[in-house]
Backbone bond lengths (Angstrom), bond angles and torsions (degrees), N, CA, C in turn:
res aa  C-N    CA-C-N  psi(-1)  N-CA   C-N-CA  omega(-1)  CA-C   N-CA-C  phi
1 M - - - 1.429 - - 1.573 108.47 -
2 T 1.334 114.67 132.44 1.404 118.63 179.66 1.545 114.45 -70.58
3 E 1.305 119.14 166.44 1.493 122.63 -178.82 1.540 107.24 -59.46
4 M 1.426 118.31 -47.26 1.375 121.52 -178.85 1.479 112.94 -58.73
5 K 1.388 119.30 -46.06 1.446 119.12 -177.42 1.531 108.55 -67.53
6 R 1.385 118.16 -35.65 1.425 119.67 -179.03 1.623 110.68 -61.69
7 L 1.249 116.86 -43.80 1.419 123.56 177.77 1.521 114.73 -60.06
8 I 1.398 111.80 -44.65 1.508 118.50 179.13 1.548 107.62 -66.64
9 A 1.301 115.19 -39.46 1.460 117.99 -175.83 1.583 110.19 -66.95
10 E 1.330 115.91 -40.42 1.461 118.09 174.79 1.487 112.48 -63.88
11 E 1.284 117.80 -43.39 1.502 119.91 177.13 1.476 112.85 -60.37
12 Q 1.358 116.58 -40.64 1.474 118.52 -178.21 1.529 108.17 -70.25
13 H 1.370 118.56 -40.76 1.492 121.10 177.38 1.529 111.96 -54.75
14 E 1.402 114.66 -45.42 1.449 117.57 -177.14 1.563 110.12 -64.38
15 A 1.393 113.11 -43.98 1.450 116.51 -179.26 1.554 113.85 -62.69
16 D 1.338 114.42 -39.40 1.430 117.56 177.04 1.501 113.89 -63.50
17 A 1.380 115.87 -37.28 1.425 123.33 179.60 1.475 110.81 -66.96
18 E 1.319 118.58 -39.13 1.576 123.89 174.96 1.530 108.49 -64.28
19 R 1.341 119.13 -48.37 1.452 121.98 -179.66 1.513 110.30 -57.54
20 Y 1.380 116.91 -44.13 1.447 119.97 -173.82 1.561 107.80 -66.70
21 E 1.332 116.75 -43.86 1.474 120.64 -178.89 1.420 108.86 -61.67
22 E 1.334 118.83 -45.20 1.509 121.53 -176.98 1.506 112.06 -63.77
23 A 1.343 114.06 -40.99 1.452 119.26 -178.47 1.520 109.33 -66.37
24 A 1.304 117.34 -43.50 1.527 121.35 179.28 1.550 109.24 -58.46
25 T 1.384 113.30 -45.94 1.472 115.39 -176.84 1.565 110.59 -68.62
26 E 1.336 114.02 -35.33 1.486 119.07 -176.16 1.477 112.24 -63.60
27 W 1.311 119.52 -44.99 1.404 122.42 -163.57 1.609 112.47 -93.84
28 T 1.261 118.38 -37.37 1.484 119.32 -175.44 1.591 110.66 -133.18
29 S 1.289 112.14 156.85 1.444 120.65 174.77 1.534 108.61 -145.15
30 L 1.273 119.34 139.53 1.419 123.71 177.06 1.587 107.31 -95.96
31 V 1.238 118.49 113.19 1.470 122.55 -175.46 1.573 108.10 -111.04
32 R 1.315 111.32 120.74 1.474 116.78 176.87 1.461 108.37 -80.92
33 S 1.397 118.18 128.29 1.439 125.58 179.28 1.509 111.76 -73.07
34 P 1.306 119.59 139.47 1.500 119.58 175.15 1.452 112.29 -69.58
35 P 1.372 116.28 162.14 1.439 116.69 178.58 1.530 114.08 -56.46
36 V 1.316 118.07 144.89 1.399 124.26 179.55 1.525 111.38 -80.51
37 S 1.378 114.99 118.39 1.529 117.54 178.15 1.489 108.59 -106.05
38 A 1.330 112.71 177.64 1.505 121.55 -175.52 1.561 106.06 -62.16
39 G 1.316 111.29 135.96 1.476 120.88 178.84 1.508 111.92 87.33
40 R 1.345 121.57 -5.85 1.439 122.18 179.67 1.522 111.87 -102.59
41 T 1.251 115.04 150.55 1.466 120.40 179.63 1.478 109.48 -90.94
42 A 1.346 117.36 132.43 1.456 122.17 179.65 1.507 109.66 -59.54
43 P 1.311 120.96 139.10 1.471 122.26 -178.52 1.565 108.76 -75.76
44 T 1.291 114.26 147.39 1.426 118.35 178.61 1.481 108.93 -86.81
45 G 1.395 117.77 159.50 1.397 118.79 179.17 1.490 111.86 134.30
46 P 1.277 121.33 162.55 1.470 122.54 178.49 1.572 113.20 -61.71
47 A 1.269 113.47 141.44 1.539 117.00 -179.07 1.529 108.13 -85.59
48 G 1.280 113.31 147.59 1.447 119.10 175.66 1.465 110.26 -79.02
49 P 1.448 115.32 179.22 1.423 121.23 -176.16 1.613 110.90 -63.67
50 A 1.328 120.12 -24.45 1.430 124.95 -176.82 1.505 108.91 -100.07
51 G 1.269 120.02 9.95 1.480 119.62 -177.01 1.559 114.32 90.98
52 D 1.353 116.89 -10.32 1.428 119.23 -179.87 1.511 109.12 -72.01
53 S 1.297 114.39 151.48 1.465 123.46 -179.29 1.520 112.67 -102.90
54 Y 1.305 115.28 139.05 1.433 120.79 -177.04 1.578 106.92 -121.48
55 T 1.345 112.97 147.33 1.521 117.98 172.92 1.472 110.15 -122.09
56 Y 1.271 118.16 130.17 1.483 120.99 169.84 1.405 113.66 -91.88
57 R 1.274 118.68 120.90 1.446 125.20 179.79 1.488 113.10 -112.48
58 L 1.308 114.00 127.56 1.485 120.08 177.02 1.485 108.74 -84.50
59 R 1.379 117.45 120.70 1.415 119.69 -177.44 1.518 109.64 -99.45
60 R 1.346 116.76 155.05 1.473 122.66 174.55 1.534 110.09 -68.40
61 P 1.318 116.84 148.32 1.476 117.97 169.82 1.527 109.49 -55.96
62 R 1.331 113.89 147.41 1.468 119.52 177.81 1.434 112.25 -53.36
63 F 1.343 121.51 -41.58 1.470 123.00 -175.54 1.499 112.70 -69.69
64 M 1.413 115.86 -15.59 1.472 116.07 175.34 1.507 114.19 -92.98
65 E 1.310 118.43 -4.23 1.434 120.62 179.47 1.551 111.97 -78.35
66 E 1.294 117.45 149.29 1.400 121.14 -178.51 1.511 109.41 -79.68
67 K 1.312 118.61 95.97 1.445 124.82 175.75 1.503 109.02 -158.34
68 A 1.289 115.38 169.97 1.418 120.43 -179.16 1.505 113.00 -60.88
69 L 1.319 121.96 133.68 1.452 125.71 -174.30 1.587 106.29 -80.04
70 T 1.320 116.47 142.62 1.434 119.29 171.96 1.522 109.79 -80.10
71 A 1.360 112.89 168.99 1.465 114.79 -179.33 1.480 112.51 -60.89
72 A 1.318 118.01 -34.72 1.508 121.29 178.88 1.544 111.93 -67.20
73 E 1.321 115.83 -38.83 1.442 118.63 175.81 1.483 113.12 -69.34
74 K 1.266 118.91 -34.96 1.489 122.30 171.91 1.473 112.15 -60.49
75 G 1.379 114.84 -40.55 1.435 115.89 179.96 1.561 110.34 -68.47
76 T 1.368 118.28 -36.32 1.412 119.14 -178.88 1.565 111.10 -65.27
77 V 1.333 114.44 -35.66 1.465 118.14 176.99 1.527 112.17 -66.01
78 S 1.336 114.58 -41.92 1.440 118.37 -178.60 1.519 111.31 -65.06
79 H 1.306 119.19 -41.18 1.469 125.52 176.07 1.556 111.65 -63.04
80 L 1.328 115.95 -36.96 1.465 120.10 177.67 1.504 111.90 -65.60
81 V 1.307 116.88 -39.98 1.485 122.32 178.68 1.482 107.94 -66.64
82 M 1.341 120.60 -46.19 1.495 123.19 -174.97 1.527 108.18 -68.61
83 Q 1.344 117.54 -26.96 1.437 119.99 178.43 1.526 113.20 -77.37
84 S 1.342 114.03 -31.28 1.457 118.55 -171.48 1.544 115.81 -94.93
85 I 1.294 117.28 -29.15 1.430 124.57 -175.10 1.502 115.07 -56.20
86 P 1.321 121.93 122.96 1.408 123.78 -179.75 1.498 114.80 -58.00
87 L 1.290 118.86 134.37 1.462 121.87 -177.15 1.520 113.28 -83.92
88 D 1.367 116.60 -13.20 1.444 119.12 -169.31 1.559 110.28 -109.07
89 G 1.315 120.46 11.86 1.428 127.43 -179.31 1.524 110.85 -114.54
90 P 1.306 115.37 -179.72 1.499 120.36 178.53 1.526 106.94 -70.55
91 K 1.375 116.16 144.29 1.466 124.75 -178.57 1.420 110.35 -132.89
92 D 1.319 120.82 38.10 1.460 124.05 172.90 1.589 104.43 -81.07
93 E 1.315 114.89 169.19 1.422 120.27 -174.38 1.538 111.27 -57.11
94 E 1.353 115.32 -46.53 1.528 114.35 -177.29 1.457 111.55 -65.21
95 S 1.367 119.62 -37.88 1.460 120.70 178.11 1.467 112.27 -64.16
96 I 1.304 120.14 -33.69 1.393 121.25 179.74 1.505 110.64 -70.39
97 R 1.357 116.85 -38.23 1.508 122.64 178.53 1.577 107.45 -61.15
98 V 1.315 114.01 -39.04 1.471 117.95 -177.38 1.485 110.33 -69.76
99 F 1.356 115.76 -35.77 1.500 121.75 -179.76 1.478 108.98 -67.73
100 V 1.374 115.91 -44.14 1.482 120.54 178.05 1.517 113.31 -59.60
101 E 1.371 112.75 -40.52 1.464 119.77 -179.79 1.508 107.89 -62.68
102 G 1.391 118.23 -37.06 1.413 120.76 177.47 1.507 113.42 -63.10
103 M 1.402 115.03 -35.28 1.430 119.05 179.85 1.537 109.16 -67.73
104 V 1.364 117.71 -36.23 1.464 117.22 174.22 1.595 110.46 -64.84
105 S 1.315 120.80 -39.42 1.370 121.71 179.38 1.559 113.44 -61.74
106 R 1.368 114.44 -36.97 1.395 121.96 178.38 1.538 115.05 -83.95
107 L 1.360 114.73 6.32 1.452 125.33 176.22 1.529 109.83 60.80
108 L 1.349 115.85 32.93 1.463 122.81 168.13 1.494 112.45 -84.55
109 L 1.342 116.84 -24.68 1.413 122.04 179.54 1.556 107.01 -137.97
110 T 1.306 114.14 149.48 1.528 119.55 169.29 1.519 108.45 -84.65
111 R 1.303 114.94 166.76 1.474 119.21 -179.50 1.566 110.90 -62.15
112 A 1.350 114.84 -36.90 1.520 117.20 179.38 1.451 109.35 -69.18
113 Q 1.334 119.85 -35.13 1.473 124.29 -179.00 1.578 106.92 -64.90
114 S 1.312 114.10 -45.33 1.464 117.19 -175.38 1.475 112.05 -65.62
115 E 1.282 119.89 -32.92 1.465 123.41 174.07 1.494 115.48 -69.23
116 A 1.275 114.54 -13.04 1.579 118.02 177.12 1.549 109.63 -90.64
117 V 1.280 117.82 -6.41 1.477 116.77 178.03 1.567 113.22 -79.32
118 D 1.298 114.29 125.44 1.446 122.90 177.75 1.501 111.09 -83.69
119 A 1.354 117.15 83.15 1.464 119.67 -174.01 1.539 108.03 -66.12
120 A 1.268 120.13 -32.54 1.496 117.86 178.18 1.505 113.63 -63.43
121 S 1.373 116.71 -39.66 1.480 117.35 178.05 1.478 112.51 -69.67
122 V 1.341 120.14 -35.48 1.456 127.27 179.18 1.548 104.95 -63.76
123 A 1.289 119.34 -46.76 1.435 122.02 -178.10 1.558 109.83 -68.36
124 S 1.290 121.31 -36.55 1.436 122.52 179.65 1.564 109.65 -68.74
125 F 1.277 117.00 -26.89 1.541 120.29 176.41 1.480 107.86 -69.12
126 F 1.275 119.20 -48.98 1.491 119.04 -174.73 1.500 111.40 -78.17
127 A 1.343 117.76 -14.81 1.463 118.73 173.96 1.509 112.61 -80.24
128 G 1.350 115.25 -17.39 1.511 118.79 -177.53 1.519 109.20 -89.43
129 E 1.335 108.27 178.16 1.520 114.47 -176.82 1.461 116.49 -63.57
130 L 1.237 117.45 -39.86 1.524 120.64 177.46 1.506 112.97 -62.50
131 G 1.309 112.99 -47.67 1.466 117.59 179.51 1.532 111.35 -65.39
132 S 1.316 120.89 -36.44 1.433 123.94 175.60 1.520 109.37 -64.25
133 R 1.271 117.52 -41.14 1.528 121.17 176.00 1.557 111.42 -59.92
134 L 1.292 115.54 -42.69 1.405 122.84 -177.25 1.622 107.57 -64.98
135 A 1.258 113.64 -48.11 1.428 119.55 -177.49 1.569 111.47 -62.62
136 A 1.285 116.72 -32.29 1.494 123.84 -175.70 1.541 111.00 -90.60
137 A 1.263 118.34 -9.89 1.501 120.98 -173.19 1.570 107.66 -72.90
138 Q 1.357 111.86 143.60 1.482 121.44 179.17 1.415 112.87 -83.23
139 W 1.375 118.53 -25.20 1.519 123.80 -178.77 1.523 108.17 -126.75
140 V 1.274 112.39 114.48 1.554 123.18 -177.04 1.462 112.42 -133.87
141 K 1.261 116.28 127.65 1.499 121.22 168.17 1.509 111.23 -124.12
142 R 1.410 114.03 128.85 1.410 116.08 -177.30 1.543 106.82 -119.55
143 E 1.327 118.87 147.42 1.424 124.16 -174.31 1.494 111.97 47.30
144 L 1.302 114.47 61.99 1.483 123.24 -170.62 1.512 109.37 -96.94
145 P 1.391 121.43 107.98 1.468 121.23 178.41 1.539 109.35 -79.10
146 F 1.327 110.44 151.45 1.490 115.82 179.46 1.544 108.29 -151.14
147 S 1.302 115.36 162.88 1.425 123.82 171.22 1.519 110.87 -146.24
148 C 1.287 120.48 140.54 1.480 124.84 -175.73 1.430 110.16 -160.96
149 T 1.379 116.07 144.04 1.478 118.63 172.97 1.456 111.09 -93.04
150 V 1.334 115.07 140.58 1.485 123.77 176.14 1.470 110.98 -133.57
151 P 1.304 123.37 155.09 1.407 124.42 179.15 1.561 110.98 -56.12
152 A 1.300 115.43 136.75 1.483 121.41 -178.32 1.525 112.28 -51.40
153 G 1.324 119.10 -39.49 1.414 123.67 179.55 1.537 112.82 -62.65
154 R 1.286 117.24 -18.75 1.523 119.58 178.17 1.473 111.74 -79.04
155 V 1.314 116.78 -25.39 1.476 123.02 -179.06 1.524 109.51 -99.27
156 H 1.251 117.51 -46.06 1.546 123.27 -175.96 1.554 103.92 -113.96
157 R 1.278 115.65 110.93 1.494 118.73 -177.01 1.494 115.39 -66.01
158 T 1.367 115.36 -24.73 1.417 120.04 175.79 1.475 116.90 -79.65
159 A 1.336 114.55 -14.14 1.496 120.58 -179.00 1.472 112.85 -60.72
160 A 1.309 116.93 -42.32 1.524 122.18 -172.03 1.566 107.40 -61.29
161 A 1.292 119.25 -29.01 1.430 121.76 -178.71 1.574 115.35 -93.86
162 D 1.341 112.83 -1.64 1.505 119.80 -178.81 1.476 107.70 -99.56
163 P 1.385 117.99 114.50 1.460 117.17 179.23 1.539 116.10 -65.54
164 S 1.301 115.32 -21.52 1.526 118.73 -176.71 1.543 109.79 -71.84
165 V 1.339 116.49 -14.71 1.504 119.12 179.83 1.542 110.84 -127.52
166 A 1.299 116.11 9.13 1.455 117.45 176.41 1.467 113.50 -58.40
167 G 1.346 119.82 130.87 1.356 125.21 179.39 1.510 115.48 83.58
168 E 1.382 115.39 -1.43 1.461 119.32 179.85 1.564 108.91 -74.43
169 S 1.263 114.35 154.18 1.404 125.60 169.75 1.560 113.44 -111.91
170 V 1.310 118.66 147.16 1.485 123.86 -179.93 1.471 108.43 -121.08
171 L 1.302 110.66 133.76 1.499 119.71 172.50 1.482 113.53 -78.44
172 I 1.349 118.12 120.88 1.492 119.61 176.14 1.511 104.39 -112.64
173 Q 1.346 107.77 144.47 1.477 117.12 179.33 1.560 107.83 -136.80
174 G 1.306 117.40 138.97 1.462 122.57 -175.09 1.469 109.52 -159.91
175 V 1.375 113.49 -177.53 1.472 122.26 176.81 1.535 106.10 -133.84
176 V 1.303 116.11 123.05 1.450 118.38 175.79 1.501 107.68 -88.87
177 D 1.364 112.62 126.10 1.467 119.71 -178.17 1.515 111.43 -57.46
178 C 1.333 115.90 -46.17 1.484 117.18 -177.77 1.519 107.84 -156.63
179 L 1.335 118.09 130.70 1.414 124.86 174.58 1.516 110.96 -127.53
180 F 1.295 121.21 120.16 1.437 120.23 179.86 1.528 107.16 -135.30
181 E 1.399 113.21 161.65 1.504 120.78 -179.68 1.538 105.97 -128.62
182 D 1.354 113.51 131.65 1.451 116.69 171.26 1.505 105.07 -136.33
183 E 1.403 116.83 -162.96 1.473 118.64 -175.49 1.568 114.15 -61.13
184 R 1.319 113.50 -17.69 1.471 118.01 -175.64 1.547 112.45 -88.68
185 G 1.313 116.32 -15.11 1.446 122.82 -178.53 1.461 112.81 124.59
186 L 1.380 113.32 -161.78 1.479 121.70 -179.22 1.515 110.04 -82.99
187 V 1.326 118.96 131.22 1.421 124.42 -175.73 1.561 110.04 -121.85
188 L 1.278 119.90 118.22 1.436 125.87 176.78 1.510 109.36 -96.86
189 L 1.294 115.56 128.07 1.488 123.46 -176.24 1.513 110.18 -126.01
190 D 1.331 112.48 129.67 1.507 118.89 178.23 1.504 110.88 -121.55
191 Y 1.346 117.30 135.22 1.477 123.67 -179.88 1.521 110.82 -94.11
192 K 1.242 123.03 130.32 1.464 123.60 175.68 1.518 108.76 -125.88
193 T 1.366 115.60 139.97 1.433 121.89 177.51 1.576 108.86 -112.13
194 D 1.301 115.28 20.11 1.507 115.45 174.09 1.477 113.53 -60.41
195 R 1.322 113.22 144.34 1.492 121.29 170.81 1.505 108.24 -78.15
196 I 1.364 118.54 113.95 1.470 120.57 -170.01 1.643 105.96 -94.96
197 D 1.317 111.86 116.66 1.510 118.12 177.49 1.434 107.94 -72.76
198 G 1.377 118.35 137.46 1.464 120.92 175.30 1.527 110.67 70.36
199 K 1.278 121.18 -0.79 1.395 121.95 -178.16 1.578 113.43 58.06
200 D 1.339 116.20 32.50 1.430 120.58 -179.62 1.525 106.30 -94.19
201 W 1.311 116.37 85.86 1.424 121.93 -174.91 1.501 114.35 -72.31
202 E 1.355 115.45 -32.67 1.452 119.79 177.45 1.553 112.63 -62.70
203 R 1.287 113.35 -42.05 1.506 116.95 177.34 1.529 110.24 -68.81
204 A 1.283 118.94 -39.60 1.450 123.89 178.95 1.534 108.68 -60.35
205 A 1.320 114.68 -42.85 1.491 117.19 -175.25 1.544 111.02 -64.50
206 E 1.376 114.52 -30.34 1.443 121.22 -176.63 1.514 108.85 -65.24
207 R 1.278 117.35 -31.41 1.486 120.25 -176.44 1.524 106.91 -70.17
208 H 1.350 125.62 -13.51 1.378 127.18 177.24 1.549 114.30 -103.61
209 R 1.315 114.24 2.91 1.507 118.04 -172.25 1.593 109.93 -61.47
210 F 1.295 116.37 -45.94 1.480 117.48 -176.84 1.538 108.96 -57.96
211 Q 1.288 117.73 -49.59 1.472 118.66 -178.55 1.514 113.46 -60.31
212 L 1.334 117.06 -44.05 1.447 119.42 -174.06 1.582 109.28 -72.54
213 E 1.273 115.23 -40.61 1.451 115.63 175.48 1.519 114.51 -66.09
214 L 1.232 119.30 -30.84 1.458 120.76 174.53 1.586 109.35 -72.62
215 Y 1.293 118.94 -39.63 1.430 124.11 176.38 1.573 108.46 -63.12
216 A 1.304 119.05 -45.16 1.418 123.71 -178.97 1.557 110.53 -64.37
217 E 1.300 116.60 -39.02 1.505 119.93 176.40 1.549 110.42 -63.93
218 A 1.316 114.91 -45.89 1.524 117.68 178.50 1.436 113.40 -63.63
219 V 1.329 117.80 -43.99 1.457 120.69 177.50 1.498 114.44 -63.75
220 G 1.339 116.43 -39.08 1.460 120.03 175.81 1.484 112.82 -64.55
221 R 1.277 119.84 -35.48 1.505 123.05 178.02 1.561 108.05 -66.51
222 I 1.333 114.02 -45.27 1.471 117.13 -175.42 1.500 111.94 -66.69
223 L 1.392 116.95 -42.79 1.460 119.61 -176.98 1.558 112.06 -87.30
224 G 1.274 118.59 -11.32 1.393 119.49 178.76 1.527 114.79 76.20
225 K 1.309 116.11 16.36 1.505 122.50 175.86 1.503 109.24 -146.99
226 P 1.342 114.53 145.20 1.488 116.34 -175.43 1.485 115.95 -72.62
227 V 1.283 117.05 148.66 1.444 120.59 169.52 1.518 105.62 -81.10
228 T 1.392 118.13 129.08 1.368 124.57 -172.71 1.499 112.52 -92.34
229 E 1.279 115.56 -30.40 1.479 121.09 -174.75 1.572 111.36 -137.13
230 C 1.349 115.09 140.24 1.455 118.34 171.31 1.616 105.87 -127.75
231 H 1.353 108.95 130.98 1.440 116.38 -176.67 1.621 107.08 -128.01
232 V 1.321 110.50 149.78 1.477 120.09 171.72 1.496 109.32 -118.57
233 F 1.294 119.29 130.70 1.476 122.48 177.15 1.597 106.28 -114.67
234 F 1.327 113.39 124.75 1.446 119.32 -178.45 1.524 106.94 -105.07
235 F 1.345 114.15 122.44 1.484 119.16 177.39 1.485 106.39 -67.52
236 D 1.297 122.18 -31.79 1.539 120.49 174.57 1.511 111.55 -69.64
237 G 1.322 117.23 99.06 1.402 119.60 -172.84 1.570 119.24 99.60
238 G 1.376 112.32 -14.91 1.447 114.82 178.97 1.544 112.68 62.13
239 Q 1.314 116.43 38.26 1.457 121.69 -176.05 1.535 111.53 -107.86
240 S 1.390 117.03 138.40 1.451 121.07 174.63 1.563 105.45 -110.17
241 V 1.353 115.13 143.50 1.410 122.64 -178.76 1.603 108.31 -133.35
242 R 1.257 115.76 126.38 1.458 121.29 177.95 1.510 109.08 -94.13
243 L 1.368 114.54 128.62 1.472 120.73 179.57 1.531 105.71 -86.09
244 Q 1.331 118.56 118.43 1.406 122.79 -179.85 1.520 113.14 -80.44
């Protein structure tokens, strides 16, 4: 196994371990019942080796609990709305609120999650040129997963100078928020929920250039045609920025 493959395997193993531990904590907990005193009913459940009784309780996932959403959870909600909203119907602010309320009724969102949706920003996106192009496009893919191998030096800048990994390829995997094609070509669109300091959206978009250019390169290889435009839409301010 080459050095590059070894490093990638170690990183994947650590990530898998973290996901397993989080999932185990998320869904179940083993709660030891307190001693039974007078007037209390003995708990049901299998007895432990010392005669103690244990109860297994199935817990709700953290994102379904009624508490303040983290920034990452708010981002997940925003992406889900952008993935689900019909492109052929009205997309003004009130219509979006009605749609989000319908997602709550269908148990796709909790009440707390629905309150995190910035309907005004979503409406401003579809009212702009980019949103209008998306709504009118004949070919649209949302939340599109992909995997593709690229030269190691394309991902790790130091790899090209390292003889132990020279000529190696790296598997990259990701999810494109939105990809559509119109008369101008393939357009890759990424949604961001970052809080933009100073409202400098151009500078904020530059921070995501490497990711989007890598995604565009991978998608272009898979589809056999180049991605002609990359855009970042910021919910903070409802601004779209094209990466030139």
